[in-house]
Backbone bond lengths (Angstrom), bond angles and torsions (degrees), N, CA, C in turn:
res aa  C-N    CA-C-N  psi(-1)  N-CA   C-N-CA  omega(-1)  CA-C   N-CA-C  phi
1 X - - - 1.469 - - 1.476 108.95 -
2 X 1.393 111.77 155.79 1.555 117.46 -175.99 1.480 113.80 -64.28
3 X 1.206 116.34 -35.78 1.509 113.99 -170.88 1.521 114.15 -88.40
4 X 1.356 114.66 10.56 1.459 119.85 173.32 1.526 114.54 94.55
5 X 1.270 122.15 -2.29 1.396 124.76 175.57 1.523 105.52 -89.47
6 X 1.312 116.89 156.67 1.441 120.54 178.92 1.611 107.84 -116.47
7 X 1.341 119.01 149.83 1.345 123.35 -173.17 1.426 113.37 -74.12
8 X 1.424 119.13 -22.98 1.416 124.38 178.90 1.411 113.73 -91.70
9 X 1.308 119.90 11.77 1.392 124.76 176.11 1.713 117.24 63.97
10 X 1.260 113.10 31.86 1.406 115.97 -177.97 1.482 114.08 -88.34
11 X 1.318 117.82 3.01 1.424 119.45 175.32 1.490 115.18 130.33
12 X 1.423 118.97 171.07 1.403 123.61 -177.75 1.500 105.79 -102.20
13 X 1.420 115.37 127.72 1.455 116.85 175.88 1.446 115.56 -66.91
14 X 1.312 111.54 130.57 1.556 121.12 -179.78 1.393 109.72 -48.29
15 X 1.377 120.07 134.06 1.503 132.02 175.15 1.461 113.50 67.53
16 X 1.310 120.80 9.60 1.422 123.86 176.18 1.557 109.77 -76.42
17 X 1.247 116.12 169.46 1.492 115.60 178.19 1.468 114.24 -64.77
18 X 1.325 116.34 -32.46 1.528 127.74 -177.06 1.632 96.42 -67.69
19 X 1.282 127.14 -47.95 1.412 127.70 -177.33 1.487 112.72 -60.57
20 X 1.355 115.94 -47.66 1.483 125.40 174.00 1.552 111.68 -57.62
21 X 1.343 114.03 -45.38 1.480 118.40 176.83 1.543 111.17 -65.44
22 X 1.318 121.10 -34.73 1.508 118.75 178.55 1.534 111.96 -71.98
23 X 1.331 116.62 -38.98 1.359 122.02 175.03 1.484 116.14 -58.77
24 X 1.346 107.83 -48.85 1.615 118.86 174.25 1.474 107.34 -50.01
25 X 1.226 115.60 -55.66 1.632 120.28 -176.77 1.497 109.92 -57.02
26 X 1.389 117.19 -47.83 1.515 119.98 177.89 1.542 112.56 -57.51
27 X 1.355 112.72 -50.09 1.426 118.82 179.55 1.495 112.79 -58.13
28 X 1.391 115.91 -44.14 1.526 113.13 -171.65 1.531 103.77 -75.47
29 X 1.245 130.50 -24.26 1.453 131.51 177.81 1.585 111.16 -83.38
30 X 1.312 121.15 -4.95 1.370 118.32 -179.04 1.599 119.30 -80.20
31 X 1.310 112.55 109.59 1.466 115.93 -178.32 1.571 110.74 -60.80
32 X 1.295 114.44 -39.92 1.518 118.73 -178.43 1.473 105.94 -65.87
33 X 1.236 130.30 -45.07 1.492 127.06 171.09 1.549 115.25 -54.37
34 X 1.350 113.23 -48.79 1.407 121.07 177.20 1.552 106.56 -51.85
35 X 1.201 118.40 -48.48 1.507 121.25 -170.59 1.484 106.29 -71.44
36 X 1.386 115.65 -46.14 1.588 114.58 170.48 1.352 121.78 -56.34
37 X 1.369 119.56 -30.70 1.392 128.99 176.39 1.547 114.40 -64.47
38 X 1.318 119.84 -7.83 1.448 124.49 -179.60 1.674 104.80 -91.06
39 X 1.393 109.39 -24.11 1.475 113.16 -178.90 1.503 117.01 -109.53
40 X 1.344 119.98 -12.68 1.339 126.29 -174.05 1.557 110.38 -130.19
41 X 1.387 118.04 140.99 1.497 120.15 174.41 1.532 104.19 -129.94
42 X 1.335 110.74 129.57 1.546 113.24 175.27 1.534 109.59 -164.44
43 X 1.238 115.65 135.80 1.494 121.34 173.32 1.487 107.79 -116.93
44 X 1.282 115.28 117.80 1.565 125.17 -177.34 1.556 109.66 -112.50
45 X 1.281 115.48 128.09 1.462 112.91 172.34 1.540 103.24 -115.45
46 X 1.304 107.40 140.43 1.572 119.24 177.62 1.435 109.93 -114.58
47 X 1.384 121.77 131.54 1.377 124.03 -179.22 1.547 103.72 -122.39
48 X 1.267 121.72 124.13 1.456 126.45 176.93 1.475 105.52 -111.43
49 X 1.402 120.54 123.02 1.380 120.71 -175.02 1.626 109.15 -109.08
50 X 1.228 117.14 163.26 1.444 125.73 177.30 1.468 116.64 52.59
51 X 1.451 111.93 40.29 1.414 115.25 173.89 1.513 114.55 -87.79
52 X 1.289 118.77 179.78 1.463 121.00 -177.17 1.606 110.21 -59.96
53 X 1.191 122.64 -28.39 1.431 126.18 179.05 1.574 113.56 -107.92
54 X 1.422 114.43 16.88 1.369 112.76 -174.23 1.507 113.55 95.82
55 X 1.336 116.69 -164.83 1.452 120.11 177.43 1.619 109.20 -78.42
56 X 1.291 108.02 142.08 1.531 120.98 176.90 1.532 110.91 -116.02
57 X 1.361 117.73 133.62 1.469 118.75 174.94 1.505 107.64 -125.50
58 X 1.275 117.14 128.06 1.495 120.35 178.01 1.521 109.25 -143.59
59 X 1.300 119.45 166.32 1.525 119.33 -171.97 1.607 108.91 -144.82
60 X 1.287 106.05 167.40 1.477 121.32 172.51 1.523 105.78 -129.34
61 X 1.423 115.93 128.94 1.422 114.34 -177.58 1.664 96.62 -131.85
62 X 1.354 109.82 127.81 1.471 116.80 178.76 1.604 109.77 -130.08
63 X 1.160 118.07 143.24 1.582 122.45 175.00 1.585 110.00 143.86
64 X 1.358 105.37 155.41 1.484 112.01 174.12 1.484 116.54 64.25
65 X 1.382 113.64 29.78 1.466 119.94 175.59 1.600 110.21 86.50
66 X 1.278 119.40 5.48 1.509 117.77 -177.77 1.570 109.21 -131.10
67 X 1.345 117.70 155.43 1.441 126.02 174.15 1.503 106.04 -135.59
68 X 1.385 116.48 127.81 1.507 121.61 177.70 1.446 107.24 -131.69
69 X 1.413 114.80 151.40 1.337 124.16 172.19 1.544 101.36 -131.64
70 X 1.338 115.34 145.20 1.505 113.95 173.80 1.572 108.97 -178.01
71 X 1.258 111.66 179.76 1.649 121.10 177.49 1.394 104.79 -73.02
72 X 1.331 113.72 152.06 1.447 124.73 172.11 1.577 107.54 96.26
73 X 1.306 112.18 -179.70 1.554 123.68 177.00 1.448 112.23 -76.53
74 X 1.325 116.26 147.51 1.460 122.82 171.32 1.610 110.75 -64.13
75 X 1.298 117.91 151.43 1.507 119.30 -179.44 1.562 106.97 -151.51
76 X 1.315 124.67 97.05 1.614 119.29 12.77 1.550 110.64 -84.19
77 X 1.282 111.11 152.11 1.540 117.63 -178.51 1.586 107.32 -100.90
78 X 1.424 111.85 119.78 1.443 109.33 176.76 1.590 109.06 -100.29
79 X 1.322 113.80 -27.82 1.488 113.80 178.49 1.493 106.33 -135.87
80 X 1.442 117.02 151.35 1.437 121.84 173.43 1.453 108.78 -129.03
81 X 1.278 125.55 124.65 1.413 128.49 166.47 1.458 116.76 -110.19
82 X 1.346 111.26 136.24 1.448 118.13 178.94 1.524 111.88 -123.72
83 X 1.218 115.31 142.81 1.526 122.27 178.97 1.494 112.62 -157.36
84 X 1.307 124.91 153.79 1.323 120.60 170.50 1.541 121.00 -82.97
85 X 1.247 118.63 173.65 1.452 120.96 -166.63 1.579 111.58 -62.89
86 X 1.335 114.32 -38.26 1.567 117.38 177.03 1.403 113.61 -60.52
87 X 1.451 115.53 -40.50 1.454 119.64 -178.33 1.501 106.99 -70.46
88 X 1.345 121.80 -47.81 1.370 121.39 178.16 1.457 119.45 -51.21
89 X 1.369 113.96 -42.01 1.467 126.58 177.19 1.601 108.79 -62.61
90 X 1.270 110.13 -49.26 1.511 116.21 -174.92 1.524 108.41 -66.32
91 X 1.367 125.02 -39.21 1.349 122.83 176.87 1.505 110.66 -68.69
92 X 1.332 113.83 -49.90 1.475 115.68 179.90 1.547 120.81 -60.71
93 X 1.303 114.66 -23.20 1.470 116.30 173.87 1.497 111.29 -97.41
94 X 1.225 119.43 -0.44 1.523 121.26 177.93 1.649 114.94 87.52
95 X 1.248 111.77 8.12 1.553 114.93 -175.15 1.558 105.83 -82.28
96 X 1.247 119.39 -27.13 1.499 124.40 170.52 1.604 111.51 -121.32
97 X 1.294 116.24 133.83 1.377 118.63 173.91 1.582 113.58 -74.96
98 X 1.349 121.73 135.91 1.310 124.44 -172.95 1.566 109.53 -59.42
99 X 1.323 118.63 -37.89 1.492 120.77 -179.37 1.536 108.06 -64.49
100 X 1.238 118.41 -43.83 1.395 121.00 179.30 1.522 116.43 -61.06
101 X 1.425 112.65 -33.15 1.531 121.33 178.33 1.537 104.48 -70.76
102 X 1.370 119.93 -39.08 1.472 116.13 -179.06 1.592 108.50 -73.20
103 X 1.205 120.76 -41.39 1.510 123.66 -176.75 1.574 108.67 -63.51
104 X 1.315 116.20 -40.21 1.555 117.90 177.56 1.487 115.39 -84.61
105 X 1.331 117.76 3.23 1.383 121.21 177.32 1.479 120.30 77.89
106 X 1.377 113.56 11.79 1.478 120.07 -178.44 1.538 108.67 -74.88
107 X 1.311 117.36 -24.56 1.390 125.10 171.16 1.513 114.71 -116.14
108 X 1.333 115.20 112.70 1.430 120.80 -176.29 1.560 109.73 -83.34
109 X 1.308 114.02 130.78 1.553 116.92 -177.59 1.545 106.21 -123.79
110 X 1.329 114.37 123.50 1.432 121.19 169.57 1.513 111.20 -125.46
111 X 1.366 116.46 150.49 1.503 117.30 176.21 1.562 102.50 123.00
112 X 1.380 109.54 -157.20 1.423 122.53 -175.54 1.395 113.40 -87.18
113 X 1.309 118.10 91.78 1.470 126.51 -177.22 1.550 108.83 -62.18
114 X 1.401 118.99 -40.67 1.537 115.85 -174.21 1.624 103.49 -66.69
115 X 1.283 122.47 -30.80 1.519 119.40 177.54 1.433 108.59 -63.54
116 X 1.291 120.78 -45.51 1.418 127.01 179.90 1.615 113.37 -57.19
117 X 1.294 116.36 -40.68 1.466 125.05 174.63 1.494 107.85 -63.55
118 X 1.326 118.73 -50.87 1.423 127.67 -174.75 1.599 110.54 -58.47
119 X 1.361 110.79 -31.28 1.451 116.84 -172.77 1.551 109.13 -94.73
120 X 1.394 117.62 20.05 1.533 112.53 -179.50 1.488 114.75 -60.84
121 X 1.401 121.10 -29.74 1.488 112.64 -179.91 1.483 114.90 -68.22
122 X 1.353 113.56 -21.00 1.566 119.61 176.83 1.482 105.71 -66.36
123 X 1.462 115.43 -49.40 1.477 119.57 -176.29 1.557 112.52 -64.28
124 X 1.252 114.87 -29.71 1.570 124.94 -179.96 1.686 102.92 -65.04
125 X 1.260 114.01 -52.36 1.517 118.38 173.81 1.405 116.80 -57.72
126 X 1.377 116.27 -42.40 1.425 121.96 -176.73 1.557 106.85 -66.94
127 X 1.377 117.81 -36.97 1.424 117.96 -176.98 1.557 113.27 -61.95
128 X 1.235 117.30 -35.23 1.537 118.05 176.64 1.525 107.38 -72.62
129 X 1.398 123.69 -23.68 1.437 113.95 172.98 1.530 109.22 -78.43
130 X 1.344 120.71 -37.54 1.434 124.38 177.26 1.579 106.20 -51.77
131 X 1.320 114.13 -46.08 1.546 122.46 -173.35 1.511 105.65 -59.14
132 X 1.330 122.37 -41.59 1.429 122.43 -175.20 1.614 109.44 -71.91
133 X 1.272 113.74 -41.29 1.546 118.73 179.15 1.491 107.11 -70.97
134 X 1.413 120.52 -35.99 1.543 117.26 -178.59 1.408 112.72 -58.49
135 X 1.274 121.77 -21.89 1.464 127.02 -176.98 1.482 108.64 -70.64
136 X 1.369 118.80 -21.78 1.476 124.93 -178.36 1.419 115.70 -110.66
137 X 1.473 115.07 3.57 1.401 120.99 -169.62 1.578 109.71 -104.36
138 X 1.352 107.03 139.73 1.626 110.36 179.39 1.542 100.11 -111.20
139 X 1.385 116.20 145.16 1.496 119.53 178.99 1.549 102.58 -119.11
140 X 1.262 110.55 111.74 1.432 117.84 175.53 1.579 116.36 -132.26
């Protein structure tokens, strides 16, 4: 199906619109992220290049009591990360550690790095959301 879901219920394709919608729903329902958004403000844009459907851009926006995940760039954008499809899949599936990907230059990071470090509690909470969606995701 075009939105990334499969009719035989085998999962949601990684980085498809269905996957982004599922994460968006999970993020908006997260009480933990809502609480953290009172203390932290960050806009992060992720760009994944060379995927099966070309380049994909999505974002996380946290602050002022709200947390949102969706397609397109963050506005305002504090940090932008770019990686190719193979790196994104390797990090998402645990084959590659995200820190290793940054150190080796496989994930390019531009913007306010101190803001990213200050927002680590947000990313810890987001990781648990990714873990629940990961169970329903297929990486092809």
